[in-house]
DOLUMLUM-153021 format. One line per 5 residues: their letters; for each residue y, x negated, z negated of N, C-alpha, C, O. Coordinates in nm, 3 decimals. Layout:
<sites>
a	Y:X:Z:Y:X:Z:Y:X:Z:Y:X:Z ~ ... .
</sites>
This chain:
<sites>
maeae	0.375:1.716:-1.915:0.381:1.570:-1.904:0.520:1.523:-1.947:0.620:1.579:-1.903 ~ 0.527:1.420:-2.030:0.654:1.367:-2.076:0.731:1.309:-1.958:0.672:1.261:-1.861 ~ 0.864:1.315:-1.968:0.947:1.269:-1.858:0.918:1.124:-1.822:0.914:1.090:-1.704 ~ 0.898:1.038:-1.924:0.875:0.896:-1.899:0.742:0.871:-1.829:0.724:0.766:-1.766 ~ 0.647:0.966:-1.840:0.516:0.948:-1.780:0.512:0.998:-1.635:0.413:0.975:-1.566 .
rptvl	0.616:1.064:-1.590:0.617:1.118:-1.454:0.657:1.009:-1.356:0.764:0.950:-1.371 ~ 0.572:0.980:-1.257:0.608:0.877:-1.158:0.731:0.919:-1.079:0.750:1.037:-1.048 ~ 0.814:0.822:-1.047:0.934:0.848:-0.968:0.910:0.811:-0.822:0.866:0.700:-0.791 ~ 0.939:0.905:-0.733:0.929:0.883:-0.589:1.071:0.882:-0.532:1.146:0.978:-0.548 ~ 1.106:0.772:-0.465:1.233:0.767:-0.393:1.208:0.818:-0.252:1.133:0.756:-0.175 .
vvede	1.269:0.930:-0.217:1.254:0.989:-0.085:1.374:0.946:-0.001:1.489:0.978:-0.032 ~ 1.345:0.874:0.107:1.451:0.826:0.197:1.439:0.905:0.328:1.350:0.880:0.409 ~ 1.530:1.000:0.346:1.520:1.094:0.457:1.661:1.145:0.491:1.734:1.186:0.401 ~ 1.699:1.143:0.620:1.833:1.185:0.659:1.840:1.330:0.702:1.950:1.381:0.725 ~ 1.726:1.399:0.715:1.727:1.541:0.750:1.734:1.623:0.622:1.638:1.629:0.546 .
apllt	1.849:1.686:0.599:1.873:1.757:0.473:1.769:1.864:0.442:1.723:1.870:0.328 ~ 1.729:1.950:0.538:1.629:2.053:0.505:1.495:1.992:0.461:1.432:2.041:0.367 ~ 1.452:1.884:0.528:1.326:1.821:0.491:1.339:1.753:0.355:1.245:1.757:0.275 ~ 1.453:1.691:0.328:1.475:1.627:0.199:1.467:1.730:0.086:1.405:1.705:-0.017 ~ 1.528:1.845:0.107:1.522:1.952:0.006:1.379:2.001:-0.014:1.335:2.023:-0.127 .
llryn	1.307:2.018:0.097:1.167:2.064:0.089:1.080:1.962:0.015:0.997:2.000:-0.068 ~ 1.099:1.835:0.044:1.020:1.731:-0.023:1.051:1.727:-0.171:0.959:1.718:-0.253 ~ 1.178:1.733:-0.207:1.214:1.733:-0.349:1.148:1.850:-0.422:1.089:1.831:-0.529 ~ 1.158:1.968:-0.366:1.103:2.087:-0.430:0.952:2.072:-0.452:0.902:2.097:-0.562 ~ 0.881:2.032:-0.349:0.736:2.024:-0.359:0.689:1.908:-0.447:0.591:1.923:-0.520 .
lekqg	0.756:1.795:-0.441:0.714:1.682:-0.524:0.743:1.709:-0.671:0.662:1.674:-0.757 ~ 0.857:1.769:-0.701:0.886:1.804:-0.840:0.787:1.910:-0.890:0.748:1.907:-1.007 ~ 0.749:2.000:-0.804:0.649:2.102:-0.840:0.515:2.038:-0.875:0.441:2.091:-0.957 ~ 0.485:1.923:-0.813:0.360:1.851:-0.839:0.372:1.753:-0.954:0.277:1.679:-0.982 ~ 0.486:1.750:-1.022:0.500:1.668:-1.142:0.567:1.534:-1.123:0.568:1.453:-1.215 .
frvde	0.624:1.509:-1.005:0.694:1.383:-0.982:0.843:1.396:-1.012:0.901:1.504:-0.997 ~ 0.902:1.287:-1.054:1.047:1.279:-1.053:1.090:1.232:-0.914:1.020:1.152:-0.851 ~ 1.202:1.281:-0.866:1.244:1.250:-0.730:1.385:1.194:-0.730:1.477:1.253:-0.788 ~ 1.402:1.080:-0.664:1.534:1.026:-0.633:1.552:1.034:-0.483:1.453:1.043:-0.409 ~ 1.676:1.033:-0.436:1.703:1.055:-0.294:1.793:0.947:-0.236:1.877:0.890:-0.306 .
atdgq	1.773:0.921:-0.107:1.865:0.840:-0.029:1.861:0.893:0.113:1.756:0.933:0.162 ~ 1.976:0.894:0.179:1.983:0.952:0.313:2.002:0.847:0.422:2.007:0.882:0.540 ~ 2.011:0.721:0.385:2.016:0.614:0.486:1.957:0.487:0.424:1.932:0.480:0.304 ~ 1.937:0.387:0.509:1.870:0.266:0.464:1.946:0.186:0.361:1.887:0.136:0.265 ~ 2.078:0.174:0.379:2.158:0.098:0.284:2.156:0.163:0.146:2.144:0.094:0.045 .
eallr	2.167:0.295:0.143:2.162:0.367:0.016:2.025:0.349:-0.050:2.015:0.337:-0.172 ~ 1.919:0.346:0.031:1.784:0.327:-0.023:1.772:0.193:-0.094:1.717:0.185:-0.203 ~ 1.824:0.087:-0.032:1.817:-0.045:-0.094:1.896:-0.049:-0.225:1.854:-0.112:-0.321 ~ 2.010:0.019:-0.228:2.090:0.024:-0.351:2.016:0.100:-0.461:2.015:0.058:-0.576 ~ 1.955:0.213:-0.424:1.880:0.293:-0.522:1.766:0.213:-0.583:1.745:0.216:-0.704 .
vaeap	1.694:0.141:-0.499:1.582:0.061:-0.549:1.632:-0.048:-0.643:1.570:-0.074:-0.746 ~ 1.745:-0.111:-0.609:1.800:-0.217:-0.693:1.849:-0.163:-0.827:1.834:-0.229:-0.931 ~ 1.906:-0.044:-0.825:1.963:0.013:-0.947:1.855:0.070:-1.039:1.861:0.051:-1.161 ~ 1.757:0.139:-0.982:1.653:0.204:-1.062:1.523:0.203:-0.982:1.495:0.298:-0.909 ~ 1.443:0.097:-0.995:1.320:0.085:-0.915:1.227:0.205:-0.934:1.193:0.240:-1.047 .
pdlvl	1.187:0.269:-0.824:1.094:0.383:-0.834:0.950:0.332:-0.844:0.924:0.212:-0.836 ~ 0.859:0.425:-0.861:0.716:0.391:-0.859:0.662:0.387:-0.717:0.561:0.321:-0.690 ~ 0.730:0.457:-0.626:0.685:0.463:-0.487:0.804:0.504:-0.399:0.890:0.581:-0.442 ~ 0.806:0.451:-0.277:0.910:0.489:-0.180:0.846:0.565:-0.065:0.750:0.518:-0.004 ~ 0.899:0.684:-0.037:0.859:0.764:0.079:0.970:0.743:0.181:1.079:0.797:0.167 .
ldwml	0.942:0.664:0.285:1.046:0.606:0.369:1.036:0.655:0.513:0.937:0.629:0.582 ~ 1.139:0.726:0.559:1.143:0.771:0.697:1.171:0.652:0.789:1.253:0.566:0.757 ~ 1.102:0.649:0.903:1.122:0.539:0.998:1.261:0.547:1.062:1.334:0.448:1.065 ~ 1.297:0.666:1.114:1.421:0.684:1.190:1.535:0.720:1.096:1.551:0.837:1.058 ~ 1.613:0.620:1.058:1.727:0.640:0.970:1.853:0.588:1.038:1.846:0.498:1.121 .
palsg	1.970:0.646:1.004:2.094:0.596:1.064:2.128:0.456:1.014:2.102:0.422:0.898 ~ 2.186:0.375:1.102:2.237:0.240:1.069:2.124:0.140:1.044:2.107:0.045:1.120 ~ 2.049:0.161:0.938:1.942:0.068:0.901:1.809:0.143:0.903:1.789:0.235:0.825 ~ 1.720:0.104:0.992:1.595:0.178:1.010:1.501:0.161:0.891:1.516:0.069:0.810 ~ 1.404:0.252:0.882:1.304:0.242:0.777:1.224:0.113:0.787:1.187:0.055:0.685 .
ievcr	1.197:0.069:0.910:1.125:-0.057:0.930:1.202:-0.173:0.868:1.143:-0.258:0.801 ~ 1.333:-0.177:0.890:1.415:-0.286:0.835:1.425:-0.275:0.682:1.424:-0.377:0.613 ~ 1.435:-0.153:0.630:1.436:-0.135:0.484:1.306:-0.189:0.425:1.309:-0.262:0.326 ~ 1.194:-0.154:0.486:1.063:-0.202:0.439:1.059:-0.354:0.444:1.013:-0.418:0.350 ~ 1.107:-0.412:0.553:1.105:-0.558:0.569:1.188:-0.625:0.458:1.145:-0.725:0.400 .
qlrrr	1.305:-0.569:0.429:1.391:-0.629:0.326:1.330:-0.615:0.186:1.341:-0.706:0.104 ~ 1.267:-0.501:0.159:1.203:-0.482:0.029:1.089:-0.582:0.011:1.069:-0.633:-0.099 ~ 1.015:-0.609:0.117:0.903:-0.702:0.106:0.949:-0.848:0.091:0.875:-0.931:0.041 ~ 1.071:-0.877:0.134:1.123:-1.013:0.121:1.165:-1.044:-0.023:1.169:-1.160:-0.063 ~ 1.196:-0.941:-0.100:1.247:-0.961:-0.235:1.132:-0.971:-0.335:1.038:-0.892:-0.331 .
retrn	1.140:-1.067:-0.423:1.034:-1.088:-0.521:1.015:-0.963:-0.607:0.902:-0.928:-0.641 ~ 1.125:-0.896:-0.643:1.117:-0.781:-0.734:1.049:-0.660:-0.670:0.997:-0.574:-0.741 ~ 1.049:-0.653:-0.537:0.998:-0.532:-0.472:0.887:-0.560:-0.371:0.850:-0.471:-0.295 ~ 0.833:-0.681:-0.370:0.732:-0.711:-0.268:0.603:-0.633:-0.290:0.524:-0.618:-0.197 ~ 0.580:-0.584:-0.413:0.460:-0.506:-0.439:0.489:-0.356:-0.457:0.400:-0.280:-0.496 .
lpiim	0.612:-0.315:-0.429:0.649:-0.174:-0.444:0.573:-0.089:-0.342:0.582:-0.115:-0.222 ~ 0.500:0.013:-0.387:0.427:0.099:-0.292:0.521:0.172:-0.197:0.619:0.233:-0.239 ~ 0.489:0.164:-0.066:0.573:0.225:0.037:0.485:0.306:0.133:0.386:0.255:0.186 ~ 0.522:0.432:0.154:0.460:0.515:0.257:0.565:0.539:0.365:0.673:0.590:0.337 ~ 0.533:0.501:0.488:0.625:0.522:0.600:0.600:0.659:0.661:0.486:0.693:0.693 .
vtart	0.707:0.737:0.678:0.698:0.869:0.741:0.759:0.858:0.880:0.872:0.811:0.896 ~ 0.685:0.900:0.981:0.733:0.881:1.117:0.684:0.989:1.211:0.574:1.042:1.196 ~ 0.769:1.020:1.309:0.728:1.111:1.416:0.657:1.034:1.527:0.606:1.094:1.621 ~ 0.654:0.901:1.515:0.589:0.816:1.615:0.441:0.806:1.578:0.407:0.761:1.469 ~ 0.355:0.846:1.669:0.213:0.856:1.636:0.124:0.762:1.717:0.002:0.768:1.706 .
edadm	0.184:0.675:1.797:0.105:0.581:1.874:0.043:0.476:1.782:0.101:0.441:1.679 ~ -0.074:0.425:1.820:-0.141:0.323:1.740:-0.051:0.202:1.717:-0.049:0.146:1.608 ~ 0.023:0.162:1.821:0.108:0.045:1.811:0.216:0.065:1.705:0.253:-0.030:1.635 ~ 0.267:0.187:1.692:0.369:0.216:1.591:0.308:0.211:1.451:0.371:0.161:1.358 ~ 0.186:0.264:1.436:0.118:0.259:1.308:0.096:0.113:1.265:0.120:0.076:1.151 .
vrald	0.049:0.033:1.359:0.024:-0.108:1.329:0.153:-0.179:1.292:0.156:-0.261:1.200 ~ 0.261:-0.149:1.364:0.390:-0.212:1.334:0.437:-0.178:1.193:0.486:-0.264:1.121 ~ 0.422:-0.049:1.154:0.462:-0.008:1.019:0.383:-0.083:0.913:0.440:-0.131:0.815 ~ 0.252:-0.094:0.933:0.168:-0.162:0.835:0.195:-0.313:0.834:0.197:-0.375:0.728 ~ 0.216:-0.371:0.951:0.245:-0.514:0.959:0.377:-0.548:0.893:0.394:-0.657:0.838 .
tgadd	0.471:-0.455:0.897:0.600:-0.479:0.835:0.589:-0.480:0.683:0.672:-0.539:0.614 ~ 0.486:-0.413:0.630:0.466:-0.414:0.486:0.439:-0.279:0.424:0.416:-0.271:0.303 ~ 0.442:-0.172:0.503:0.410:-0.040:0.448:0.264:-0.037:0.403:0.178:-0.097:0.467 ~ 0.238:0.032:0.293:0.101:0.045:0.244:0.026:0.159:0.310:-0.097:0.159:0.316 ~ 0.101:0.256:0.361:0.039:0.371:0.426:0.144:0.432:0.519:0.262:0.399:0.510 .
higkp	0.100:0.520:0.606:0.193:0.590:0.693:0.141:0.731:0.713:0.022:0.758:0.703 ~ 0.234:0.823:0.742:0.196:0.961:0.769:0.289:1.013:0.879:0.409:0.989:0.878 ~ 0.230:1.085:0.973:0.307:1.134:1.087:0.367:1.272:1.063:0.309:1.355:0.994 ~ 0.484:1.295:1.122:0.546:1.427:1.120:0.494:1.508:1.238:0.472:1.453:1.345 ~ 0.473:1.637:1.219:0.480:1.710:1.093:0.355:1.685:1.009:0.250:1.650:1.063 .
famdt	0.366:1.704:0.879:0.252:1.679:0.791:0.238:1.795:0.693:0.334:1.865:0.662 ~ 0.115:1.813:0.644:0.089:1.913:0.541:0.130:1.855:0.406:0.100:1.739:0.378 ~ 0.197:1.933:0.324:0.246:1.883:0.197:0.133:1.839:0.105:0.148:1.741:0.033 ~ 0.019:1.910:0.107:-0.091:1.869:0.020:-0.149:1.736:0.064:-0.196:1.658:-0.019 ~ -0.147:1.709:0.195:-0.192:1.579:0.244:-0.099:1.468:0.197:-0.146:1.362:0.154 .
lvari	0.031:1.491:0.205:0.127:1.392:0.159:0.110:1.364:0.010:0.109:1.249:-0.032 ~ 0.098:1.469:-0.069:0.082:1.450:-0.214:-0.046:1.372:-0.245:-0.047:1.286:-0.333 ~ -0.154:1.402:-0.172:-0.279:1.329:-0.193:-0.262:1.181:-0.161:-0.315:1.096:-0.232 ~ -0.189:1.150:-0.055:-0.165:1.010:-0.019:-0.078:0.940:-0.124:-0.103:0.824:-0.158 ~ 0.022:1.009:-0.176:0.106:0.951:-0.280:0.024:0.921:-0.404:0.034:0.812:-0.460 .
rallr	-0.058:1.016:-0.447:-0.140:0.995:-0.566:-0.240:0.881:-0.544:-0.262:0.800:-0.633 ~ -0.300:0.876:-0.425:-0.396:0.770:-0.396:-0.331:0.633:-0.400:-0.388:0.538:-0.455 ~ -0.211:0.621:-0.343:-0.143:0.491:-0.343:-0.099:0.452:-0.483:-0.105:0.335:-0.518 ~ -0.054:0.548:-0.562:-0.017:0.517:-0.700:-0.139:0.470:-0.780:-0.128:0.382:-0.865 ~ -0.257:0.530:-0.751:-0.378:0.482:-0.818:-0.408:0.339:-0.777:-0.443:0.256:-0.861 .
rsgga	-0.395:0.310:-0.648:-0.424:0.174:-0.601:-0.325:0.073:-0.654:-0.357:-0.046:-0.667 ~ -0.204:0.117:-0.686:-0.103:0.024:-0.734:-0.109:0.003:-0.885:-0.026:-0.067:-0.942 ~ -0.208:0.066:-0.950:-0.228:0.040:-1.092:-0.215:0.161:-1.181:-0.222:0.149:-1.303 ~ -0.195:0.281:-1.122:-0.177:0.398:-1.204:-0.305:0.463:-1.251:-0.302:0.545:-1.343 ~ -0.418:0.428:-1.192:-0.543:0.494:-1.229:-0.614:0.418:-1.340:-0.605:0.296:-1.349 .
tapkg	-0.683:0.491:-1.423:-0.764:0.429:-1.526:-0.893:0.379:-1.466:-0.962:0.454:-1.396 ~ -0.927:0.254:-1.491:-1.047:0.195:-1.433:-1.102:0.092:-1.530:-1.029:0.044:-1.617 ~ -1.230:0.056:-1.515:-1.285:-0.048:-1.601:-1.202:-0.176:-1.587:-1.167:-0.216:-1.477 ~ -1.173:-0.238:-1.701:-1.089:-0.357:-1.701:-1.172:-0.481:-1.722:-1.284:-0.476:-1.773 ~ -1.117:-0.592:-1.681:-1.186:-0.719:-1.698:-1.138:-0.818:-1.594:-1.036:-0.797:-1.529 .
vlnyg	-1.213:-0.925:-1.578:-1.180:-1.027:-1.481:-1.294:-1.036:-1.380:-1.411:-1.050:-1.417 ~ -1.261:-1.028:-1.252:-1.358:-1.042:-1.145:-1.341:-1.180:-1.082:-1.230:-1.221:-1.050 ~ -1.452:-1.250:-1.066:-1.448:-1.385:-1.011:-1.545:-1.398:-0.895:-1.654:-1.340:-0.896 ~ -1.504:-1.476:-0.796:-1.594:-1.514:-0.688:-1.539:-1.641:-0.625:-1.423:-1.645:-0.583 ~ -1.622:-1.745:-0.620:-1.574:-1.873:-0.571:-1.458:-1.919:-0.657:-1.469:-1.922:-0.780 .
dvsld	-1.346:-1.955:-0.593:-1.229:-1.998:-0.670:-1.126:-1.888:-0.684:-1.011:-1.913:-0.719 ~ -1.168:-1.762:-0.657:-1.077:-1.647:-0.667:-1.102:-1.574:-0.799:-1.217:-1.551:-0.838 ~ -0.994:-1.538:-0.867:-1.004:-1.464:-0.992:-0.905:-1.349:-0.989:-0.788:-1.367:-0.954 ~ -0.952:-1.230:-1.025:-0.868:-1.110:-1.030:-0.874:-1.053:-1.171:-0.980:-1.007:-1.215 ~ -0.762:-1.057:-1.241:-0.752:-1.004:-1.378:-0.705:-0.860:-1.369:-0.589:-0.834:-1.336 .
qdahr	-0.795:-0.765:-1.398:-0.761:-0.624:-1.384:-0.663:-0.576:-1.490:-0.587:-0.483:-1.465 ~ -0.664:-0.637:-1.608:-0.570:-0.598:-1.712:-0.428:-0.643:-1.679:-0.333:-0.567:-1.693 ~ -0.416:-0.769:-1.635:-0.284:-0.824:-1.603:-0.241:-0.792:-1.461:-0.126:-0.816:-1.424 ~ -0.335:-0.738:-1.380:-0.306:-0.708:-1.239:-0.260:-0.836:-1.170:-0.160:-0.837:-1.099 ~ -0.336:-0.945:-1.192:-0.297:-1.076:-1.142:-0.412:-1.139:-1.065:-0.528:-1.129:-1.106 .
vtrgd	-0.381:-1.202:-0.954:-0.482:-1.269:-0.871:-0.445:-1.417:-0.858:-0.329:-1.452:-0.836 ~ -0.546:-1.502:-0.873:-0.526:-1.645:-0.852:-0.637:-1.699:-0.763:-0.748:-1.646:-0.760 ~ -0.605:-1.805:-0.691:-0.706:-1.880:-0.618:-0.692:-2.025:-0.660:-0.593:-2.091:-0.627 ~ -0.791:-2.073:-0.735:-0.776:-2.203:-0.799:-0.664:-2.193:-0.901:-0.667:-2.106:-0.988 ~ -0.566:-2.280:-0.890:-0.449:-2.275:-0.979:-0.331:-2.203:-0.915:-0.223:-2.197:-0.973 .
rpvhl	-0.352:-2.149:-0.795:-0.241:-2.090:-0.720:-0.236:-1.938:-0.740:-0.335:-1.869:-0.716 ~ -0.119:-1.886:-0.783:-0.106:-1.739:-0.790:-0.101:-1.680:-0.651:-0.040:-1.737:-0.561 ~ -0.166:-1.565:-0.633:-0.168:-1.496:-0.504:-0.096:-1.363:-0.521:-0.132:-1.282:-0.607 ~ 0.004:-1.339:-0.439:0.084:-1.217:-0.449:0.038:-1.117:-0.344:0.046:-1.142:-0.223 ~ -0.012:-1.003:-0.392:-0.068:-0.901:-0.303:0.005:-0.768:-0.320:0.050:-0.735:-0.430 .
gptey	0.017:-0.693:-0.212:0.064:-0.557:-0.221:-0.044:-0.468:-0.281:-0.158:-0.512:-0.295 ~ -0.011:-0.344:-0.317:-0.107:-0.256:-0.383:-0.236:-0.235:-0.305:-0.345:-0.237:-0.364 ~ -0.226:-0.216:-0.175:-0.347:-0.190:-0.096:-0.431:-0.317:-0.082:-0.553:-0.311:-0.090 ~ -0.366:-0.430:-0.060:-0.440:-0.557:-0.049:-0.508:-0.590:-0.182:-0.620:-0.641:-0.184 ~ -0.439:-0.561:-0.293:-0.500:-0.584:-0.425:-0.626:-0.500:-0.441:-0.730:-0.551:-0.482 .
rllef	-0.618:-0.372:-0.408:-0.735:-0.284:-0.422:-0.846:-0.325:-0.326:-0.964:-0.314:-0.358 ~ -0.808:-0.371:-0.208:-0.906:-0.417:-0.110:-0.982:-0.539:-0.163:-1.105:-0.545:-0.154 ~ -0.909:-0.635:-0.219:-0.975:-0.753:-0.276:-1.062:-0.713:-0.395:-1.173:-0.763:-0.410 ~ -1.012:-0.625:-0.479:-1.088:-0.578:-0.594:-1.220:-0.514:-0.549:-1.325:-0.538:-0.609 ~ -1.215:-0.436:-0.443:-1.334:-0.371:-0.389:-1.436:-0.475:-0.344:-1.554:-0.464:-0.376 .
flqhp	-1.391:-0.577:-0.270:-1.482:-0.680:-0.222:-1.537:-0.763:-0.338:-1.654:-0.802:-0.337 ~ -1.454:-0.792:-0.438:-1.500:-0.871:-0.553:-1.605:-0.796:-0.634:-1.689:-0.858:-0.699 ~ -1.602:-0.665:-0.630:-1.702:-0.585:-0.700:-1.836:-0.584:-0.625:-1.939:-0.546:-0.681 ~ -1.833:-0.625:-0.496:-1.955:-0.625:-0.414:-1.959:-0.751:-0.328:-1.960:-0.740:-0.205 ~ -1.961:-0.871:-0.387:-1.957:-0.993:-0.306:-2.080:-1.006:-0.215:-2.191:-0.968:-0.251 .
rrvft	-2.054:-1.062:-0.097:-2.156:-1.093:0.005:-2.213:-0.969:0.074:-2.292:-0.983:0.167 ~ -2.176:-0.851:0.030:-2.225:-0.730:0.096:-2.134:-0.696:0.214:-2.012:-0.701:0.203 ~ -2.196:-0.661:0.326:-2.120:-0.625:0.445:-2.088:-0.475:0.441:-2.176:-0.392:0.420 ~ -1.961:-0.442:0.463:-1.917:-0.302:0.464:-1.859:-0.268:0.601:-1.784:-0.347:0.659 ~ -1.893:-0.152:0.652:-1.828:-0.103:0.772:-1.684:-0.063:0.739:-1.648:-0.049:0.622 .
reqvl	-1.603:-0.045:0.842:-1.466:0.000:0.818:-1.464:0.135:0.747:-1.381:0.157:0.659 ~ -1.553:0.223:0.784:-1.558:0.355:0.721:-1.593:0.344:0.573:-1.537:0.417:0.491 ~ -1.683:0.253:0.537:-1.719:0.234:0.396:-1.602:0.174:0.318:-1.580:0.210:0.202 ~ -1.528:0.084:0.381:-1.409:0.028:0.316:-1.305:0.137:0.294:-1.243:0.143:0.188 ~ -1.286:0.223:0.394:-1.190:0.333:0.379:-1.229:0.424:0.263:-1.143:0.462:0.184 .
dgvwg	-1.357:0.458:0.253:-1.402:0.544:0.144:-1.382:0.476:0.009:-1.340:0.540:-0.088 ~ -1.413:0.346:0.002:-1.406:0.274:-0.125:-1.266:0.243:-0.171:-1.241:0.238:-0.292 ~ -1.174:0.222:-0.078:-1.039:0.179:-0.114:-0.939:0.294:-0.106:-0.857:0.312:-0.196 ~ -0.945:0.373:0.001:-0.850:0.483:0.018:-0.902:0.614:-0.042:-0.823:0.697:-0.086 ~ -1.035:0.632:-0.044:-1.093:0.754:-0.097:-1.137:0.848:0.013:-1.079:0.848:0.122 .
rdihv	-1.237:0.928:-0.014:-1.295:1.019:0.086:-1.201:1.133:0.123:-1.213:1.191:0.231 ~ -1.105:1.165:0.034:-1.017:1.278:0.059:-0.895:1.241:0.140:-0.811:1.326:0.169 ~ -0.882:1.113:0.177:-0.766:1.068:0.253:-0.809:1.029:0.393:-0.900:0.947:0.409 ~ -0.745:1.087:0.495:-0.778:1.052:0.633:-0.691:0.935:0.677:-0.569:0.947:0.688 ~ -0.754:0.821:0.702:-0.686:0.702:0.750:-0.765:0.649:0.868:-0.888:0.649:0.865 .
eprtv	-0.696:0.603:0.971:-0.764:0.550:1.088:-0.838:0.420:1.054:-0.784:0.337:0.981 ~ -0.961:0.402:1.103:-1.036:0.278:1.075:-0.959:0.152:1.110:-0.977:0.048:1.045 ~ -0.874:0.158:1.212:-0.797:0.041:1.250:-0.704:-0.006:1.138:-0.667:-0.123:1.133 ~ -0.668:0.085:1.048:-0.584:0.048:0.934:-0.650:-0.062:0.851:-0.582:-0.149:0.798 ~ -0.782:-0.057:0.840:-0.855:-0.159:0.764:-0.828:-0.297:0.822:-0.806:-0.392:0.748 .
dvhir	-0.831:-0.309:0.954:-0.808:-0.438:1.019:-0.671:-0.495:0.984:-0.656:-0.614:0.960 ~ -0.571:-0.407:0.982:-0.435:-0.451:0.951:-0.427:-0.505:0.809:-0.369:-0.611:0.786 ~ -0.487:-0.434:0.715:-0.479:-0.478:0.575:-0.568:-0.599:0.549:-0.535:-0.682:0.464 ~ -0.678:-0.611:0.620:-0.761:-0.732:0.609:-0.679:-0.853:0.655:-0.683:-0.959:0.592 ~ -0.605:-0.837:0.764:-0.523:-0.947:0.814:-0.416:-0.985:0.712:-0.390:-1.104:0.692 .
rlrka	-0.355:-0.887:0.648:-0.255:-0.916:0.546:-0.317:-0.983:0.423:-0.258:-1.072:0.364 ~ -0.438:-0.938:0.387:-0.507:-0.999:0.273:-0.540:-1.144:0.303:-0.521:-1.232:0.218 ~ -0.590:-1.171:0.421:-0.623:-1.308:0.460:-0.498:-1.398:0.456:-0.504:-1.511:0.407 ~ -0.389:-1.347:0.506:-0.266:-1.426:0.510:-0.222:-1.465:0.369:-0.176:-1.577:0.346 ~ -0.237:-1.372:0.274:-0.197:-1.401:0.135:-0.297:-1.491:0.064:-0.259:-1.576:-0.017 .
mnaeg	-0.426:-1.472:0.095:-0.531:-1.544:0.021:-0.551:-1.687:0.069:-0.588:-1.774:-0.011 ~ -0.528:-1.714:0.195:-0.568:-1.841:0.253:-0.450:-1.933:0.276:-0.376:-1.918:0.374 ~ -0.431:-2.029:0.186:-0.329:-2.131:0.206:-0.386:-2.238:0.300:-0.506:-2.239:0.329 ~ -0.300:-2.326:0.345:-0.343:-2.430:0.438:-0.454:-2.514:0.376:-0.442:-2.563:0.263 ~ -0.563:-2.530:0.452:-0.675:-2.611:0.405:-0.778:-2.534:0.325:-0.883:-2.589:0.292 .
eadli	-0.751:-2.406:0.294:-0.846:-2.327:0.217:-0.937:-2.248:0.312:-0.894:-2.202:0.418 ~ -1.062:-2.235:0.273:-1.159:-2.161:0.354:-1.128:-2.012:0.352:-1.080:-1.959:0.251 ~ -1.154:-1.946:0.462:-1.139:-1.801:0.470:-1.262:-1.736:0.406:-1.373:-1.749:0.458 ~ -1.241:-1.668:0.294:-1.354:-1.609:0.221:-1.397:-1.475:0.280:-1.504:-1.425:0.246 ~ -1.316:-1.417:0.367:-1.350:-1.286:0.423:-1.417:-1.305:0.558:-1.356:-1.358:0.652 .
rtvrs	-1.539:-1.263:0.567:-1.617:-1.282:0.690:-1.612:-1.156:0.775:-1.637:-1.046:0.726 ~ -1.579:-1.173:0.900:-1.584:-1.062:0.996:-1.722:-1.060:1.060:-1.765:-1.159:1.120 ~ -1.790:-0.949:1.048:-1.924:-0.934:1.104:-1.912:-0.849:1.230:-1.882:-0.730:1.222 ~ -1.936:-0.910:1.344:-1.916:-0.841:1.472:-1.996:-0.711:1.480:-2.116:-0.708:1.450 ~ -1.930:-0.607:1.520:-1.990:-0.473:1.537:-2.039:-0.413:1.405:-2.110:-0.313:1.405 .
agyal	-2.000:-0.475:1.292:-2.044:-0.421:1.163:-1.926:-0.396:1.070:-1.900:-0.282:1.033 ~ -1.855:-0.501:1.032:-1.743:-0.482:0.940:-1.702:-0.611:0.875:-1.682:-0.712:0.943 ~ -1.688:-0.609:0.743:-1.635:-0.724:0.669:-1.717:-0.748:0.542:-1.782:-0.657:0.490 ~ -1.712:-0.873:0.495:-1.777:-0.909:0.369:-1.699:-1.022:0.304:-1.637:-1.103:0.372 ~ -1.703:-1.026:0.172:-1.650:-1.140:0.095:-1.766:-1.238:0.079:-1.860:-1.212:0.005 .
daeas	-1.757:-1.351:0.150:-1.873:-1.439:0.159:-1.827:-1.584:0.171:-1.795:-1.631:0.281 ~ -1.823:-1.656:0.059:-1.778:-1.795:0.057:-1.879:-1.885:0.129:-1.840:-1.983:0.193 ~ -2.007:-1.854:0.120:-2.110:-1.939:0.181:-2.098:-1.938:0.332:-2.124:-2.040:0.397 ~ -2.059:-1.825:0.389:-2.044:-1.817:0.534:-1.929:-1.905:0.582:-1.932:-1.955:0.695 ~ -1.827:-1.924:0.497:-1.714:-2.007:0.534:-1.750:-2.154:0.531:-1.666:-2.239:0.560 .
</sites>
C-alpha cells in the first residue's frame, strides 16, 4: 500500500509500554502512527497534521481525554474527526459520558488488539473510507449526498459526526421501517463489532440534536419496546 493511502492514527497515551505496543501492532496492520503523551500535545498534533482517526486515552496528565475530545468537537476543522476513547472505566455512565462528549466509539482496557483494529477499521469505513454505492438519498426535507458526504435539511446544512452520518444514511436507505437496537448495531457498526445496545440511544440523541432545529419536526420515531424508525408522517 502506498504511503499516502495508509490511514494515520494519532495514538494519545501516556503509558510508554502501551504506546510502543500500539504503534507496533497498528503499523503491522498497515496504519501510519503519530503519537502524543498528553492532552495538550494531542491538540497540537491534530492542528499541525490532522490524522484520519484519534485513539484517545481517557486518563491523561494535565488535560484529560474527555476535555481533548470536547475541544476537538468545538472546532469546525475537527468536529467530524473520528475518535475512539480508550478507558479503564467500564461503567455504563462512563461509556455514556464518553459518547455524549463526542467520541464515536469507546473500548475498555484491557483490550484484544484484533478487536481494537476491527473497531478502527469500522469507524474509518463509517467516516467515508469504505467504497459504497454513491448517490443522493432523500426523505421529507432531508437530503444526504453520498458523493459529497453532505447532509442538508431544507436549505440548512447539517453537520454530523461519522457515526451519526452513517446512522442517518442507514435510516434513509430504509425509511419508515422500524429497527430494533440490535438491527441498528448490525447495520451501522457491523456484526463483527461488539457494541452495547445502549450506544444506539446515545447516537440517536446526538443525531436528533443535529437534525432538529427549533420549529422542525423530529423525523426519528421512537417505538416503545421495539426501536427506532425514520418516519416523517408519525411526526
